[in-house]
Phi, psi and omega in degrees: 000145181220160175232132178264128180237147172245118181216136180055034178079009181237147177254134178223145176259121186250128177289145177271135184235140181285126172268318174207188186302326185251348187240129175237147174236156177272127183281106177257107184235117180270352177308129175082350182257085184298316180300315180293317180300314181296316181294316179293320177301314180301314182290324177293321179298332178295332182248002181289139172289163175301136183209164177255332184209147175255145174221148175219163173273144175296126026222327187293340177282348187300308179299327181292312181294324176300310184292324175297315178298315181299311182293330183271357180076024178268140183264359182209145171220164184241152178232126172279111187283157178279345177202150177298144175253161185297336182274354182276136179239143178051065187285133170261133180217161177208156179266154180211147172241127182250152178296332183265359179233123187288343182245162176293145178237171175246146168235139182212156171229167179247181184297325179300314179291320179298317179297321181294325182280332188307124178076003182259158176277117186249131177252121179270128184233143175213167178282311180224135172249125181241278178281337181086005182294316178296319178300314180298319179295318178294318179301319179298316179298316180300313180297317179297330180279351180091013176275158179254115178286116181256353179182157176227127183213159180208163174294311186234143171249124186243141176062228184296338181298330181296337180268353182285144178255006181256010176232150175253140180206163182271326189205152173272137173247114181289165172257164190228152171280169182295341177271004177090000177280153180290132180283133180270000000 
């Protein structure tokens, strides 16, 4: 089963994947799709609030936030990592549960990123916002670091995220029943 979506002027066919016995989601993966990444970055920048720095959660948002920074002429962006790395010092971390990952994960930044964010206008970016848990975790890290969250945005809003008024997005991505019909 597949779902065809038109986003940022491009059409893509997305495979439907089982989250549980009754719920399926369309797999929207921008990894490797340079044309889609560039187009979505361009369209998101048109609606992005003024900001000083972009941040995303590892991993699918990375090519998007890179391309947004590149197109906007920014020389740096930040990534909330899934685990501390040996080069990270004074790690800030929080736990998160995502709809696409069955176990709890950690997101973290280090003191260097926190110092860079402090007092700056931070725009949180992701590829898809569904439950909003990853977004909430990144927002917590930004606030703990002393950054000011000026916006939250994604290419797609899925499920309950489509009804939120605190996020900006390009397109709604429906959720699906096990027979492939759109879930109401």
